[in-house]
C-alpha positions as protocol buffer text, in pm:
chain_id: "A"
residue {
  index: 1
  type: UNK
  ca { x: 3699 y: -625 z: -6270 }
}
residue {
  index: 2
  type: UNK
  ca { x: 3389 y: -881 z: -6200 }
}
residue {
  index: 3
  type: UNK
  ca { x: 3453 y: -1095 z: -5881 }
}
residue {
  index: 4
  type: UNK
  ca { x: 3388 y: -1468 z: -5870 }
}
residue {
  index: 5
  type: UNK
  ca { x: 3066 y: -1589 z: -5649 }
}
residue {
  index: 6
  type: UNK
  ca { x: 3090 y: -1835 z: -5405 }
}
residue {
  index: 7
  type: UNK
  ca { x: 2837 y: -2051 z: -5387 }
}
residue {
  index: 8
  type: UNK
  ca { x: 2771 y: -2256 z: -5040 }
}
residue {
  index: 9
  type: UNK
  ca { x: 2751 y: -2557 z: -5015 }
}
residue {
  index: 10
  type: UNK
  ca { x: 2397 y: -2677 z: -4894 }
}
residue {
  index: 11
  type: UNK
  ca { x: 2521 y: -2902 z: -4626 }
}
residue {
  index: 12
  type: UNK
  ca { x: 2680 y: -2549 z: -4438 }
}
residue {
  index: 13
  type: UNK
  ca { x: 2370 y: -2364 z: -4436 }
}
residue {
  index: 14
  type: UNK
  ca { x: 2297 y: -2364 z: -4013 }
}
residue {
  index: 15
  type: UNK
  ca { x: 1925 y: -2578 z: -4023 }
}
residue {
  index: 16
  type: UNK
  ca { x: 1612 y: -2310 z: -3935 }
}
residue {
  index: 17
  type: UNK
  ca { x: 1426 y: -2374 z: -3568 }
}
residue {
  index: 18
  type: UNK
  ca { x: 1150 y: -2569 z: -3710 }
}
residue {
  index: 19
  type: UNK
  ca { x: 1359 y: -2805 z: -3848 }
}
residue {
  index: 20
  type: UNK
  ca { x: 1589 y: -2840 z: -3495 }
}
residue {
  index: 21
  type: UNK
  ca { x: 1228 y: -2871 z: -3339 }
}
residue {
  index: 22
  type: UNK
  ca { x: 1140 y: -3159 z: -3570 }
}
residue {
  index: 23
  type: UNK
  ca { x: 1443 y: -3347 z: -3469 }
}
residue {
  index: 24
  type: UNK
  ca { x: 1503 y: -3315 z: -3098 }
}
residue {
  index: 25
  type: UNK
  ca { x: 1125 y: -3489 z: -3145 }
}
residue {
  index: 26
  type: UNK
  ca { x: 1226 y: -3736 z: -3379 }
}
residue {
  index: 27
  type: UNK
  ca { x: 1498 y: -3799 z: -3158 }
}
residue {
  index: 28
  type: UNK
  ca { x: 1343 y: -3809 z: -2818 }
}
residue {
  index: 29
  type: UNK
  ca { x: 1063 y: -4037 z: -2997 }
}
residue {
  index: 30
  type: UNK
  ca { x: 1284 y: -4291 z: -3099 }
}
residue {
  index: 31
  type: UNK
  ca { x: 1496 y: -4280 z: -2715 }
}
residue {
  index: 32
  type: UNK
  ca { x: 1162 y: -4350 z: -2592 }
}
residue {
  index: 33
  type: UNK
  ca { x: 1113 y: -4656 z: -2798 }
}
residue {
  index: 34
  type: UNK
  ca { x: 1458 y: -4838 z: -2800 }
}
residue {
  index: 35
  type: UNK
  ca { x: 1469 y: -4784 z: -2401 }
}
residue {
  index: 36
  type: UNK
  ca { x: 1075 y: -4909 z: -2429 }
}
residue {
  index: 37
  type: UNK
  ca { x: 1196 y: -5256 z: -2655 }
}
residue {
  index: 38
  type: UNK
  ca { x: 1495 y: -5303 z: -2444 }
}
residue {
  index: 39
  type: UNK
  ca { x: 1292 y: -5311 z: -2076 }
}
residue {
  index: 40
  type: UNK
  ca { x: 1007 y: -5541 z: -2277 }
}
residue {
  index: 41
  type: UNK
  ca { x: 1314 y: -5728 z: -2435 }
}
residue {
  index: 42
  type: UNK
  ca { x: 1480 y: -5802 z: -2081 }
}
residue {
  index: 43
  type: UNK
  ca { x: 1157 y: -5856 z: -1903 }
}
residue {
  index: 44
  type: UNK
  ca { x: 1078 y: -6142 z: -2133 }
}
residue {
  index: 45
  type: UNK
  ca { x: 1397 y: -6307 z: -2136 }
}
residue {
  index: 46
  type: UNK
  ca { x: 1364 y: -6294 z: -1764 }
}
residue {
  index: 47
  type: UNK
  ca { x: 1008 y: -6440 z: -1752 }
}
residue {
  index: 48
  type: UNK
  ca { x: 1019 y: -6728 z: -2048 }
}
residue {
  index: 49
  type: UNK
  ca { x: 1338 y: -6917 z: -1881 }
}
residue {
  index: 50
  type: UNK
  ca { x: 1152 y: -6872 z: -1530 }
}
residue {
  index: 51
  type: UNK
  ca { x: 814 y: -6997 z: -1674 }
}
residue {
  index: 52
  type: UNK
  ca { x: 1001 y: -7296 z: -1865 }
}
residue {
  index: 53
  type: UNK
  ca { x: 1174 y: -7396 z: -1524 }
}
residue {
  index: 54
  type: UNK
  ca { x: 838 y: -7430 z: -1381 }
}
residue {
  index: 55
  type: UNK
  ca { x: 666 y: -7640 z: -1644 }
}
residue {
  index: 56
  type: UNK
  ca { x: 924 y: -7871 z: -1640 }
}
residue {
  index: 57
  type: UNK
  ca { x: 906 y: -7940 z: -1269 }
}
residue {
  index: 58
  type: UNK
  ca { x: 752 y: -8219 z: -1147 }
}
residue {
  index: 59
  type: UNK
  ca { x: 607 y: -8029 z: -844 }
}
residue {
  index: 60
  type: UNK
  ca { x: 300 y: -7812 z: -886 }
}
residue {
  index: 61
  type: UNK
  ca { x: 401 y: -7482 z: -721 }
}
residue {
  index: 62
  type: UNK
  ca { x: 332 y: -7088 z: -739 }
}
residue {
  index: 63
  type: UNK
  ca { x: 622 y: -6997 z: -945 }
}
residue {
  index: 64
  type: UNK
  ca { x: 813 y: -6710 z: -747 }
}
residue {
  index: 65
  type: UNK
  ca { x: 1041 y: -6615 z: -1009 }
}
residue {
  index: 66
  type: UNK
  ca { x: 789 y: -6514 z: -1240 }
}
residue {
  index: 67
  type: UNK
  ca { x: 667 y: -6333 z: -948 }
}
residue {
  index: 68
  type: UNK
  ca { x: 915 y: -6169 z: -863 }
}
residue {
  index: 69
  type: UNK
  ca { x: 1035 y: -6067 z: -1172 }
}
residue {
  index: 70
  type: UNK
  ca { x: 657 y: -5871 z: -1286 }
}
residue {
  index: 71
  type: UNK
  ca { x: 662 y: -5699 z: -937 }
}
residue {
  index: 72
  type: UNK
  ca { x: 958 y: -5518 z: -986 }
}
residue {
  index: 73
  type: UNK
  ca { x: 932 y: -5432 z: -1358 }
}
residue {
  index: 74
  type: UNK
  ca { x: 492 y: -5355 z: -1196 }
}
residue {
  index: 75
  type: UNK
  ca { x: 708 y: -5118 z: -907 }
}
residue {
  index: 76
  type: UNK
  ca { x: 943 y: -4986 z: -1165 }
}
residue {
  index: 77
  type: UNK
  ca { x: 668 y: -4893 z: -1401 }
}
residue {
  index: 78
  type: UNK
  ca { x: 422 y: -4705 z: -1096 }
}
residue {
  index: 79
  type: UNK
  ca { x: 696 y: -4554 z: -961 }
}
residue {
  index: 80
  type: UNK
  ca { x: 770 y: -4403 z: -1369 }
}
residue {
  index: 81
  type: UNK
  ca { x: 435 y: -4310 z: -1372 }
}
residue {
  index: 82
  type: UNK
  ca { x: 407 y: -4102 z: -1051 }
}
residue {
  index: 83
  type: UNK
  ca { x: 760 y: -3928 z: -1190 }
}
residue {
  index: 84
  type: UNK
  ca { x: 603 y: -3865 z: -1498 }
}
residue {
  index: 85
  type: UNK
  ca { x: 238 y: -3782 z: -1347 }
}
residue {
  index: 86
  type: UNK
  ca { x: 467 y: -3507 z: -1080 }
}
residue {
  index: 87
  type: UNK
  ca { x: 639 y: -3339 z: -1403 }
}
residue {
  index: 88
  type: UNK
  ca { x: 356 y: -3338 z: -1617 }
}
residue {
  index: 89
  type: UNK
  ca { x: 182 y: -3142 z: -1291 }
}
residue {
  index: 90
  type: UNK
  ca { x: 460 y: -2894 z: -1227 }
}
residue {
  index: 91
  type: UNK
  ca { x: 494 y: -2798 z: -1582 }
}
residue {
  index: 92
  type: UNK
  ca { x: 180 y: -2700 z: -1671 }
}
residue {
  index: 93
  type: UNK
  ca { x: 141 y: -2491 z: -1289 }
}
residue {
  index: 94
  type: UNK
  ca { x: 453 y: -2313 z: -1461 }
}
residue {
  index: 95
  type: UNK
  ca { x: 345 y: -2260 z: -1812 }
}
residue {
  index: 96
  type: UNK
  ca { x: 40 y: -2162 z: -1673 }
}
residue {
  index: 97
  type: UNK
  ca { x: 240 y: -1865 z: -1473 }
}
residue {
  index: 98
  type: UNK
  ca { x: 355 y: -1697 z: -1800 }
}
residue {
  index: 99
  type: UNK
  ca { x: 162 y: -1388 z: -1863 }
}
residue {
  index: 100
  type: UNK
  ca { x: -52 y: -1403 z: -2104 }
}
residue {
  index: 101
  type: UNK
  ca { x: -12 y: -1224 z: -2507 }
}
residue {
  index: 102
  type: UNK
  ca { x: -322 y: -1033 z: -2431 }
}
residue {
  index: 103
  type: UNK
  ca { x: -269 y: -792 z: -2098 }
}
residue {
  index: 104
  type: UNK
  ca { x: -590 y: -722 z: -1903 }
}
residue {
  index: 105
  type: UNK
  ca { x: -616 y: -350 z: -1921 }
}
residue {
  index: 106
  type: UNK
  ca { x: -971 y: -344 z: -1903 }
}
residue {
  index: 107
  type: UNK
  ca { x: -1286 y: -384 z: -1669 }
}
residue {
  index: 108
  type: UNK
  ca { x: -1418 y: -663 z: -1952 }
}
residue {
  index: 109
  type: UNK
  ca { x: -1073 y: -818 z: -1939 }
}
residue {
  index: 110
  type: UNK
  ca { x: -1096 y: -945 z: -1574 }
}
residue {
  index: 111
  type: UNK
  ca { x: -1386 y: -1001 z: -1276 }
}
residue {
  index: 112
  type: UNK
  ca { x: -1518 y: -696 z: -1183 }
}
residue {
  index: 113
  type: UNK
  ca { x: -1419 y: -746 z: -858 }
}
residue {
  index: 114
  type: UNK
  ca { x: -1059 y: -792 z: -959 }
}
residue {
  index: 115
  type: UNK
  ca { x: -1083 y: -526 z: -1199 }
}
residue {
  index: 116
  type: UNK
  ca { x: -1200 y: -246 z: -914 }
}
residue {
  index: 117
  type: UNK
  ca { x: -915 y: -344 z: -651 }
}
residue {
  index: 118
  type: UNK
  ca { x: -612 y: -327 z: -957 }
}
residue {
  index: 119
  type: UNK
  ca { x: -785 y: 45 z: -1030 }
}
residue {
  index: 120
  type: UNK
  ca { x: -793 y: 122 z: -637 }
}
residue {
  index: 121
  type: UNK
  ca { x: -463 y: 15 z: -568 }
}
residue {
  index: 122
  type: UNK
  ca { x: -275 y: 175 z: -856 }
}
residue {
  index: 123
  type: UNK
  ca { x: -462 y: 504 z: -715 }
}
residue {
  index: 124
  type: UNK
  ca { x: -322 y: 428 z: -387 }
}
residue {
  index: 125
  type: UNK
  ca { x: 39 y: 356 z: -520 }
}
residue {
  index: 126
  type: UNK
  ca { x: 9 y: 713 z: -711 }
}
residue {
  index: 127
  type: UNK
  ca { x: -109 y: 926 z: -404 }
}
residue {
  index: 128
  type: UNK
  ca { x: 183 y: 735 z: -226 }
}
residue {
  index: 129
  type: UNK
  ca { x: 438 y: 827 z: -471 }
}
residue {
  index: 130
  type: UNK
  ca { x: 307 y: 1207 z: -498 }
}
residue {
  index: 131
  type: UNK
  ca { x: 291 y: 1252 z: -91 }
}
residue {
  index: 132
  type: UNK
  ca { x: 646 y: 1145 z: -106 }
}
residue {
  index: 133
  type: UNK
  ca { x: 822 y: 1380 z: -354 }
}
residue {
  index: 134
  type: UNK
  ca { x: 927 y: 1695 z: -177 }
}
residue {
  index: 135
  type: UNK
  ca { x: 745 y: 1999 z: -252 }
}
residue {
  index: 136
  type: UNK
  ca { x: 838 y: 2361 z: -151 }
}
residue {
  index: 137
  type: UNK
  ca { x: 1198 y: 2301 z: -65 }
}
residue {
  index: 138
  type: UNK
  ca { x: 1452 y: 2534 z: -81 }
}
residue {
  index: 139
  type: UNK
  ca { x: 1840 y: 2529 z: 7 }
}
residue {
  index: 140
  type: UNK
  ca { x: 1948 y: 2803 z: 163 }
}
residue {
  index: 141
  type: UNK
  ca { x: 2113 y: 3033 z: -35 }
}
residue {
  index: 142
  type: UNK
  ca { x: 2043 y: 2903 z: -374 }
}
residue {
  index: 143
  type: UNK
  ca { x: 1807 y: 3031 z: -608 }
}
residue {
  index: 144
  type: UNK
  ca { x: 1422 y: 2800 z: -579 }
}
residue {
  index: 145
  type: UNK
  ca { x: 1432 y: 2589 z: -874 }
}
residue {
  index: 146
  type: UNK
  ca { x: 1252 y: 2645 z: -1163 }
}
residue {
  index: 147
  type: UNK
  ca { x: 1276 y: 3068 z: -1095 }
}
residue {
  index: 148
  type: UNK
  ca { x: 1489 y: 3320 z: -1264 }
}
residue {
  index: 149
  type: UNK
  ca { x: 1737 y: 3251 z: -996 }
}
residue {
  index: 150
  type: UNK
  ca { x: 1777 y: 2876 z: -1040 }
}
residue {
  index: 151
  type: UNK
  ca { x: 2086 y: 2743 z: -999 }
}
residue {
  index: 152
  type: UNK
  ca { x: 2271 y: 3086 z: -841 }
}
residue {
  index: 153
  type: UNK
  ca { x: 2484 y: 3088 z: -478 }
}
residue {
  index: 154
  type: UNK
  ca { x: 2337 y: 3437 z: -361 }
}
residue {
  index: 155
  type: UNK
  ca { x: 2699 y: 3432 z: -162 }
}
residue {
  index: 156
  type: UNK
  ca { x: 2871 y: 3395 z: -455 }
}
residue {
  index: 157
  type: UNK
  ca { x: 2711 y: 3629 z: -705 }
}
residue {
  index: 158
  type: UNK
  ca { x: 2691 y: 3920 z: -472 }
}
residue {
  index: 159
  type: UNK
  ca { x: 3116 y: 3869 z: -405 }
}
residue {
  index: 160
  type: UNK
  ca { x: 3169 y: 3858 z: -760 }
}
residue {
  index: 161
  type: UNK
  ca { x: 2975 y: 4130 z: -828 }
}
residue {
  index: 162
  type: UNK
  ca { x: 3288 y: 4347 z: -658 }
}
residue {
  index: 163
  type: UNK
  ca { x: 3480 y: 4252 z: -918 }
}
residue {
  index: 164
  type: UNK
  ca { x: 3253 y: 4353 z: -1205 }
}
residue {
  index: 165
  type: UNK
  ca { x: 3242 y: 4661 z: -996 }
}
residue {
  index: 166
  type: UNK
  ca { x: 3612 y: 4692 z: -942 }
}
residue {
  index: 167
  type: UNK
  ca { x: 3639 y: 4669 z: -1345 }
}
residue {
  index: 168
  type: UNK
  ca { x: 3425 y: 4927 z: -1419 }
}
residue {
  index: 169
  type: UNK
  ca { x: 3587 y: 5144 z: -1167 }
}
residue {
  index: 170
  type: UNK
  ca { x: 3948 y: 5122 z: -1360 }
}
residue {
  index: 171
  type: UNK
  ca { x: 3803 y: 5233 z: -1670 }
}
residue {
  index: 172
  type: UNK
  ca { x: 3771 y: 5611 z: -1470 }
}
residue {
  index: 173
  type: UNK
  ca { x: 4058 y: 5511 z: -1260 }
}
residue {
  index: 174
  type: UNK
  ca { x: 4353 y: 5277 z: -1423 }
}
residue {
  index: 175
  type: UNK
  ca { x: 4579 y: 5376 z: -1089 }
}
residue {
  index: 176
  type: UNK
  ca { x: 4334 y: 5233 z: -813 }
}
residue {
  index: 177
  type: UNK
  ca { x: 4444 y: 5030 z: -578 }
}
residue {
  index: 178
  type: UNK
  ca { x: 4428 y: 4639 z: -584 }
}
residue {
  index: 179
  type: UNK
  ca { x: 4116 y: 4507 z: -466 }
}
residue {
  index: 180
  type: UNK
  ca { x: 4170 y: 4342 z: -111 }
}
residue {
  index: 181
  type: UNK
  ca { x: 3949 y: 4079 z: 7 }
}
residue {
  index: 182
  type: UNK
  ca { x: 3910 y: 4197 z: 376 }
}
residue {
  index: 183
  type: UNK
  ca { x: 3841 y: 4561 z: 300 }
}
residue {
  index: 184
  type: UNK
  ca { x: 3524 y: 4716 z: 304 }
}
residue {
  index: 185
  type: UNK
  ca { x: 3371 y: 4822 z: -40 }
}
residue {
  index: 186
  type: UNK
  ca { x: 3333 y: 5169 z: 87 }
}
residue {
  index: 187
  type: UNK
  ca { x: 3651 y: 5231 z: 180 }
}
residue {
  index: 188
  type: UNK
  ca { x: 3808 y: 5110 z: -158 }
}
residue {
  index: 189
  type: UNK
  ca { x: 3564 y: 5282 z: -400 }
}
residue {
  index: 190
  type: UNK
  ca { x: 3562 y: 5609 z: -143 }
}
residue {
  index: 191
  type: UNK
  ca { x: 3727 y: 5846 z: -462 }
}
residue {
  index: 192
  type: UNK
  ca { x: 3393 y: 5743 z: -616 }
}
residue {
  index: 193
  type: UNK
  ca { x: 3216 y: 5894 z: -369 }
}
residue {
  index: 194
  type: UNK
  ca { x: 3125 y: 6259 z: -505 }
}
residue {
  index: 195
  type: UNK
  ca { x: 3015 y: 6071 z: -849 }
}
residue {
  index: 196
  type: UNK
  ca { x: 2753 y: 5882 z: -638 }
}
residue {
  index: 197
  type: UNK
  ca { x: 2660 y: 6111 z: -373 }
}
residue {
  index: 198
  type: UNK
  ca { x: 2497 y: 6390 z: -679 }
}
residue {
  index: 199
  type: UNK
  ca { x: 2268 y: 6101 z: -762 }
}
residue {
  index: 200
  type: UNK
  ca { x: 2223 y: 5829 z: -473 }
}
residue {
  index: 201
  type: UNK
  ca { x: 2427 y: 5933 z: -158 }
}
residue {
  index: 202
  type: UNK
  ca { x: 2371 y: 5596 z: 6 }
}
residue {
  index: 203
  type: UNK
  ca { x: 2410 y: 5375 z: -260 }
}
residue {
  index: 204
  type: UNK
  ca { x: 2777 y: 5297 z: -174 }
}
residue {
  index: 205
  type: UNK
  ca { x: 2704 y: 5245 z: 186 }
}
residue {
  index: 206
  type: UNK
  ca { x: 2383 y: 5037 z: 168 }
}
residue {
  index: 207
  type: UNK
  ca { x: 2557 y: 4781 z: -136 }
}
residue {
  index: 208
  type: UNK
  ca { x: 2919 y: 4756 z: 105 }
}
residue {
  index: 209
  type: UNK
  ca { x: 2675 y: 4656 z: 383 }
}
residue {
  index: 210
  type: UNK
  ca { x: 2518 y: 4350 z: 171 }
}
residue {
  index: 211
  type: UNK
  ca { x: 2892 y: 4290 z: 46 }
}
residue {
  index: 212
  type: UNK
  ca { x: 3042 y: 4246 z: 443 }
}
residue {
  index: 213
  type: UNK
  ca { x: 2692 y: 4009 z: 493 }
}
residue {
  index: 214
  type: UNK
  ca { x: 2784 y: 3807 z: 207 }
}
residue {
  index: 215
  type: UNK
  ca { x: 3160 y: 3800 z: 360 }
}
residue {
  index: 216
  type: UNK
  ca { x: 3129 y: 3739 z: 751 }
}
residue {
  index: 217
  type: UNK
  ca { x: 2741 y: 3684 z: 748 }
}
residue {
  index: 218
  type: UNK
  ca { x: 2677 y: 3325 z: 951 }
}
residue {
  index: 219
  type: UNK
  ca { x: 2298 y: 3316 z: 803 }
}
residue {
  index: 220
  type: UNK
  ca { x: 2288 y: 3257 z: 411 }
}
residue {
  index: 221
  type: UNK
  ca { x: 2176 y: 3546 z: 235 }
}
residue {
  index: 222
  type: UNK
  ca { x: 1821 y: 3558 z: 117 }
}
residue {
  index: 223
  type: UNK
  ca { x: 1665 y: 3609 z: -208 }
}
residue {
  index: 224
  type: UNK
  ca { x: 1555 y: 3967 z: -168 }
}
residue {
  index: 225
  type: UNK
  ca { x: 1909 y: 4079 z: -36 }
}
residue {
  index: 226
  type: UNK
  ca { x: 2065 y: 3936 z: -324 }
}
residue {
  index: 227
  type: UNK
  ca { x: 1841 y: 4108 z: -560 }
}
residue {
  index: 228
  type: UNK
  ca { x: 1879 y: 4394 z: -414 }
}
residue {
  index: 229
  type: UNK
  ca { x: 2222 y: 4429 z: -353 }
}
residue {
  index: 230
  type: UNK
  ca { x: 2285 y: 4327 z: -792 }
}
residue {
  index: 231
  type: UNK
  ca { x: 2047 y: 4640 z: -848 }
}
residue {
  index: 232
  type: UNK
  ca { x: 2259 y: 4870 z: -636 }
}
residue {
  index: 233
  type: UNK
  ca { x: 2545 y: 4769 z: -810 }
}
residue {
  index: 234
  type: UNK
  ca { x: 2396 y: 4799 z: -1142 }
}
residue {
  index: 235
  type: UNK
  ca { x: 2297 y: 5170 z: -1056 }
}
residue {
  index: 236
  type: UNK
  ca { x: 2658 y: 5242 z: -985 }
}
residue {
  index: 237
  type: UNK
  ca { x: 2778 y: 5016 z: -1299 }
}
residue {
  index: 238
  type: UNK
  ca { x: 2532 y: 5279 z: -1501 }
}
residue {
  index: 239
  type: UNK
  ca { x: 2639 y: 5599 z: -1327 }
}
residue {
  index: 240
  type: UNK
  ca { x: 2975 y: 5498 z: -1377 }
}
residue {
  index: 241
  type: UNK
  ca { x: 2983 y: 5413 z: -1745 }
}
residue {
  index: 242
  type: UNK
  ca { x: 2821 y: 5783 z: -1774 }
}
residue {
  index: 243
  type: UNK
  ca { x: 3090 y: 5956 z: -1637 }
}
residue {
  index: 244
  type: UNK
  ca { x: 3339 y: 5754 z: -1846 }
}
residue {
  index: 245
  type: UNK
  ca { x: 3199 y: 5824 z: -2151 }
}
């Protein structure tokens, strides 16, 4: 089914920018011409009666009416010219302050002194911005940005390793008592001491000391503490997995 074609009347089409600019210039020119004609007409209508009265007067004297009228119009013309020149100069200055389309980006675009000054100021700004950036900073207890431990909170990760190790231990002893937050890790895994003694008798004791430090230590754990604690936890985890197989 075909739809009827909607035709737009030519008068309904919005004029483009060129037509609007032409109409603006035309209206401004007409306004200037009408204003000039009104001023000239008013001046003539005032001067002619003054001249006529001067010619019909019996005593030849200075026609002060004509002088007053001409002087008033001359003063208006001078003030108008001053206002026009001030506005013209202001407009020119504003237009000159607008950047050009071609931006100076090499020595040939501007004088050498200006180019060298801009280059030196740019280098100085870059150096200041670089020196203001933090370098070599690290939050205590957190992994250094850009390293393998980035975004890791050492204290939290060390305490979470106990929960993972407890889940592995329950694969061997399902009736293992519940993990209490203030109980030493060495006492909680006391029943697995025989398995650990055959391979590394101090593994559980060292791991428990690191966990106690993470729980109650005033200082934040270092990256070496975290790595050693996780290594001990992984070692016990592998031994218990092997024992449960």
